[in-house]
DRENDO-1510 file (C-alpha; in Angstrom, 1 decimal, always signed):
<recs>
REC; n; res; u; v; w
REC; 1; MET; +294.5; +79.8; -27.5 .
REC; 2; PHE; +294.7; +77.6; -24.4 .
REC; 3; ALA; +292.7; +74.6; -23.2 .
REC; 4; ALA; +294.7; +73.9; -20.0 .
REC; 5; ILE; +296.7; +75.7; -17.4 .
REC; 6; LEU; +299.2; +73.9; -15.2 .
REC; 7; PHE; +300.6; +75.3; -11.9 .
REC; 8; ASP; +303.7; +74.8; -9.9 .
REC; 9; LEU; +302.7; +74.2; -6.2 .
REC; 10; ASP; +305.2; +75.7; -3.7 .
REC; 11; GLY; +305.5; +79.4; -4.2 .
REC; 12; THR; +302.9; +79.6; -7.0 .
REC; 13; LEU; +299.6; +78.2; -5.7 .
REC; 14; ALA; +300.5; +77.8; -2.0 .
REC; 15; ASP; +302.8; +79.4; +0.6 .
REC; 16; THR; +304.4; +76.3; +2.0 .
REC; 17; ALA; +307.4; +78.2; +3.5 .
REC; 18; PRO; +306.1; +78.4; +7.1 .
REC; 19; ASP; +305.8; +74.7; +7.5 .
REC; 20; LEU; +309.0; +73.9; +5.6 .
REC; 21; GLY; +310.8; +76.5; +7.6 .
REC; 22; HIS; +309.4; +75.0; +10.8 .
REC; 23; ALA; +310.9; +71.6; +9.9 .
REC; 24; VAL; +314.3; +73.2; +9.2 .
REC; 25; ASN; +314.3; +75.0; +12.5 .
REC; 26; THR; +313.2; +71.9; +14.4 .
REC; 27; LEU; +316.1; +70.1; +12.8 .
REC; 28; LEU; +318.5; +72.9; +13.6 .
REC; 29; ARG; +317.5; +72.7; +17.3 .
REC; 30; GLU; +318.0; +69.0; +17.3 .
REC; 31; GLU; +321.5; +69.5; +15.9 .
REC; 32; ALA; +322.2; +72.2; +18.5 .
REC; 33; ARG; +322.4; +74.8; +15.8 .
REC; 34; PRO; +320.8; +78.3; +15.9 .
REC; 35; GLU; +317.5; +78.7; +14.2 .
REC; 36; GLN; +317.2; +80.8; +11.1 .
REC; 37; PRO; +314.5; +83.5; +10.4 .
REC; 38; LEU; +311.8; +82.5; +7.9 .
REC; 39; ALA; +312.8; +85.4; +5.7 .
REC; 40; LYS; +316.2; +83.8; +5.1 .
REC; 41; LEU; +314.7; +80.4; +4.4 .
REC; 42; ARG; +311.8; +81.5; +2.2 .
REC; 43; PRO; +313.7; +82.1; -1.0 .
REC; 44; TYR; +315.0; +78.5; -1.0 .
REC; 45; THR; +311.6; +76.9; -0.5 .
REC; 46; SER; +311.1; +76.1; -4.2 .
REC; 47; ALA; +314.4; +74.2; -4.2 .
REC; 48; GLY; +313.0; +71.7; -1.7 .
REC; 49; VAL; +315.2; +69.8; +0.8 .
REC; 50; ARG; +318.4; +70.6; -1.1 .
REC; 51; GLY; +317.8; +74.3; -1.0 .
REC; 52; LEU; +316.5; +74.4; +2.6 .
REC; 53; LEU; +319.4; +72.4; +4.0 .
REC; 54; HIS; +321.8; +74.7; +2.2 .
REC; 55; ALA; +320.1; +77.7; +3.7 .
REC; 56; GLY; +319.9; +76.2; +7.2 .
REC; 57; PHE; +323.1; +74.2; +7.4 .
REC; 58; GLY; +325.2; +75.5; +4.6 .
REC; 59; ILE; +325.7; +72.0; +3.1 .
REC; 60; ALA; +325.2; +70.4; -0.3 .
REC; 61; PRO; +324.2; +66.8; -1.2 .
REC; 62; GLU; +327.9; +65.8; -1.3 .
REC; 63; HIS; +328.3; +66.5; +2.4 .
REC; 64; PRO; +328.6; +63.3; +4.6 .
REC; 65; ASP; +325.7; +64.4; +6.8 .
REC; 66; TYR; +323.4; +65.3; +4.0 .
REC; 67; ASP; +321.5; +62.1; +3.6 .
REC; 68; ARG; +320.9; +61.7; +7.4 .
REC; 69; LEU; +319.7; +65.3; +7.7 .
REC; 70; ALA; +317.6; +65.2; +4.6 .
REC; 71; GLN; +315.7; +62.1; +5.8 .
REC; 72; ARG; +315.1; +63.6; +9.2 .
REC; 73; PHE; +313.9; +66.9; +7.6 .
REC; 74; LEU; +311.4; +65.1; +5.4 .
REC; 75; ASP; +310.1; +63.1; +8.4 .
REC; 76; LEU; +309.6; +66.3; +10.4 .
REC; 77; TYR; +307.9; +68.0; +7.5 .
REC; 78; ALA; +305.6; +65.0; +6.9 .
REC; 79; ALA; +304.5; +65.3; +10.6 .
REC; 80; ARG; +303.4; +68.9; +10.2 .
REC; 81; LEU; +302.5; +69.3; +6.5 .
REC; 82; CYS; +299.8; +71.9; +6.5 .
REC; 83; ALA; +299.7; +73.6; +9.9 .
REC; 84; GLU; +300.4; +77.1; +8.4 .
REC; 85; THR; +300.5; +76.4; +4.7 .
REC; 86; ARG; +297.8; +78.4; +2.8 .
REC; 87; LEU; +296.9; +79.2; -0.8 .
REC; 88; PHE; +298.2; +82.6; -1.7 .
REC; 89; ALA; +295.7; +85.5; -1.7 .
REC; 90; ASP; +293.3; +85.5; -4.6 .
REC; 91; ILE; +294.4; +82.0; -5.8 .
REC; 92; PRO; +291.0; +80.5; -4.8 .
REC; 93; GLU; +289.2; +83.1; -6.9 .
REC; 94; LEU; +291.6; +82.5; -9.8 .
REC; 95; LEU; +290.7; +78.8; -9.8 .
REC; 96; ASP; +287.0; +79.6; -9.6 .
REC; 97; ARG; +287.5; +81.8; -12.7 .
REC; 98; ILE; +289.4; +79.1; -14.5 .
REC; 99; GLU; +286.7; +76.6; -13.9 .
REC; 100; ALA; +284.0; +79.1; -14.9 .
REC; 101; LEU; +285.8; +79.4; -18.2 .
REC; 102; ARG; +285.7; +75.6; -18.5 .
REC; 103; LEU; +289.5; +75.5; -18.7 .
REC; 104; ALA; +291.2; +72.4; -17.5 .
REC; 105; TRP; +293.9; +72.8; -14.9 .
REC; 106; GLY; +296.4; +70.8; -12.9 .
REC; 107; VAL; +299.4; +70.9; -10.6 .
REC; 108; VAL; +302.9; +69.9; -11.6 .
REC; 109; THR; +305.4; +70.0; -8.7 .
REC; 110; ASN; +308.7; +68.5; -7.8 .
REC; 111; LYS; +307.4; +67.7; -4.3 .
REC; 112; ARG; +307.2; +63.9; -3.8 .
REC; 113; ARG; +303.9; +62.2; -3.9 .
REC; 114; ARG; +304.2; +61.3; -0.2 .
REC; 115; PHE; +303.7; +65.0; +0.5 .
REC; 116; THR; +301.8; +66.2; -2.6 .
REC; 117; GLU; +298.8; +64.0; -2.2 .
REC; 118; PRO; +297.8; +64.8; +1.4 .
REC; 119; LEU; +298.8; +68.5; +1.0 .
REC; 120; THR; +296.6; +69.0; -2.1 .
REC; 121; VAL; +293.7; +67.4; -0.3 .
REC; 122; GLN; +294.1; +69.6; +2.7 .
REC; 123; LEU; +294.4; +72.7; +0.5 .
REC; 124; GLY; +291.2; +71.8; -1.4 .
REC; 125; LEU; +293.0; +71.3; -4.7 .
REC; 126; SER; +292.4; +67.6; -5.0 .
REC; 127; PRO; +290.0; +66.0; -6.0 .
REC; 128; ARG; +289.0; +69.3; -7.6 .
REC; 129; THR; +291.5; +68.5; -10.4 .
REC; 130; PRO; +292.3; +65.1; -11.8 .
REC; 131; CYS; +295.8; +66.2; -12.6 .
REC; 132; ILE; +298.3; +66.2; -9.7 .
REC; 133; VAL; +301.8; +65.4; -10.9 .
REC; 134; SER; +304.5; +65.0; -8.3 .
REC; 135; GLY; +308.3; +64.9; -8.5 .
REC; 136; ASP; +308.3; +61.1; -8.5 .
REC; 137; SER; +305.4; +60.6; -10.9 .
REC; 138; THR; +307.7; +60.4; -13.9 .
REC; 139; ALA; +311.2; +59.2; -14.5 .
REC; 140; ALA; +312.6; +62.7; -14.0 .
REC; 141; ALA; +311.5; +65.9; -12.3 .
REC; 142; LYS; +311.6; +69.5; -13.5 .
REC; 143; PRO; +313.5; +71.0; -15.3 .
REC; 144; SER; +312.8; +67.8; -17.3 .
REC; 145; PRO; +309.7; +68.3; -19.5 .
REC; 146; LEU; +308.5; +64.8; -18.6 .
REC; 147; PRO; +306.2; +65.9; -15.7 .
REC; 148; LEU; +304.5; +68.5; -17.9 .
REC; 149; LEU; +304.1; +66.1; -20.8 .
REC; 150; HIS; +302.5; +63.7; -18.4 .
REC; 151; ALA; +300.1; +66.3; -17.1 .
REC; 152; CYS; +299.1; +67.3; -20.6 .
REC; 153; ALA; +298.3; +63.7; -21.3 .
REC; 154; LEU; +296.2; +63.4; -18.2 .
REC; 155; LEU; +294.2; +66.5; -19.2 .
REC; 156; ASP; +294.1; +65.3; -22.9 .
REC; 157; CYS; +295.5; +68.6; -24.0 .
REC; 158; ALA; +298.4; +69.3; -26.4 .
REC; 159; PRO; +301.4; +71.1; -24.8 .
REC; 160; GLU; +301.2; +73.9; -27.3 .
REC; 161; HIS; +297.6; +74.6; -26.0 .
REC; 162; SER; +298.8; +74.6; -22.4 .
REC; 163; LEU; +300.1; +77.2; -20.1 .
REC; 164; TYR; +302.6; +76.5; -17.3 .
REC; 165; VAL; +302.8; +78.9; -14.3 .
REC; 166; GLY; +305.7; +78.9; -11.9 .
REC; 167; ASP; +308.0; +80.8; -9.6 .
REC; 168; ASP; +311.4; +79.3; -10.4 .
REC; 169; ARG; +313.6; +79.3; -13.4 .
REC; 170; ARG; +313.4; +75.5; -13.7 .
REC; 171; ASP; +309.6; +75.9; -14.1 .
REC; 172; ILE; +310.2; +78.0; -17.2 .
REC; 173; VAL; +312.9; +75.7; -18.5 .
REC; 174; ALA; +310.6; +72.7; -18.1 .
REC; 175; GLY; +307.6; +74.4; -19.6 .
REC; 176; LYS; +309.5; +75.6; -22.7 .
REC; 177; ALA; +311.1; +72.2; -23.2 .
REC; 178; ALA; +307.6; +70.6; -23.1 .
REC; 179; GLY; +306.3; +73.1; -25.7 .
REC; 180; CYS; +304.0; +75.0; -23.3 .
REC; 181; LEU; +303.7; +78.8; -23.0 .
REC; 182; THR; +305.2; +79.9; -19.7 .
REC; 183; VAL; +304.3; +82.4; -17.1 .
REC; 184; ALA; +306.6; +83.4; -14.2 .
REC; 185; VAL; +304.9; +84.8; -11.0 .
REC; 186; SER; +306.7; +87.5; -9.0 .
REC; 187; TRP; +304.8; +86.7; -5.8 .
REC; 188; GLY; +306.7; +83.4; -5.4 .
REC; 189; TYR; +309.9; +82.4; -3.8 .
REC; 190; LEU; +312.1; +83.0; -6.9 .
REC; 191; GLY; +315.1; +81.3; -5.3 .
REC; 192; ASP; +318.6; +81.9; -6.4 .
REC; 193; SER; +317.8; +81.7; -10.1 .
REC; 194; GLY; +318.8; +85.2; -11.0 .
REC; 195; PRO; +316.5; +88.0; -12.0 .
REC; 196; ILE; +313.0; +86.8; -13.1 .
REC; 197; GLU; +313.3; +88.9; -16.2 .
REC; 198; GLU; +316.2; +86.7; -17.4 .
REC; 199; TRP; +314.4; +83.4; -17.1 .
REC; 200; GLY; +312.9; +83.5; -20.6 .
REC; 201; ALA; +309.2; +83.3; -19.5 .
REC; 202; ASP; +306.7; +84.3; -22.1 .
REC; 203; GLN; +305.0; +86.5; -19.5 .
REC; 204; ILE; +305.7; +87.8; -16.0 .
REC; 205; ILE; +302.8; +88.6; -13.7 .
REC; 206; ASP; +302.6; +90.2; -10.3 .
REC; 207; HIS; +299.1; +89.2; -9.2 .
REC; 208; PRO; +296.6; +86.3; -9.9 .
REC; 209; ASP; +294.1; +88.8; -11.3 .
REC; 210; GLU; +296.5; +89.5; -14.2 .
REC; 211; LEU; +296.4; +85.8; -15.1 .
REC; 212; ALA; +292.6; +85.7; -14.9 .
REC; 213; ALA; +292.3; +88.7; -17.2 .
REC; 214; PHE; +294.8; +87.2; -19.7 .
REC; 215; LEU; +292.9; +83.9; -19.8 .
REC; 216; VAL; +289.5; +85.5; -20.6 .
REC; 217; THR; +290.8; +86.4; -24.1 .
REC; 218; HIS; +293.0; +83.3; -24.7 .
REC; 219; VAL; +290.8; +80.3; -23.9 .
REC; 220; ALA; +290.2; +77.7; -26.6 .
REC; 221; PRO; +286.6; +76.4; -26.8 .
REC; 222; ARG; +286.2; +72.9; -25.3 .
</recs>
């Protein structure tokens, strides 16, 4: 039985790829490089700046230009944070259902607080939930369990009574390490983490309605 449900942000609750992709392509133009189609960039969105610079420029953090390009990318993204970003279809209805069940919920993302706080406000997620945990809210980001343990403390819920929902293997690794039940969503970005069936999630779902139906029979009284 569950008393709280925690969500990853990028690729799970919200489609942030259009605005992140726009920042990458703006940077590519500045560097006199060809732009990349969003379809190529989208799978790397959950990996943040590291993944998107790899997709756009073919570089890793060890590259001598990485720090300069990463900082410029982040500045470009901050300037256009929520122009095209939207909650995925049926996510608003899922959150309504969660609240109707009196189930606590929150967001645990590796996105830095600089971006998470204004974005969750613009998406209507905050202050709807008191639990917004960013990548720099704890000493280590996912796949460390620390952000999830912090979120459970904020919601006053034991990890074993919490569910973590994400679209990347590291979400599942972090959730299991924290002691949460884990759900992988197939509508997300999925990245380069291998087949979703091999991540070790307790459940895989293809649509938010499936999660809503599951919760109806697995909610602990509060």
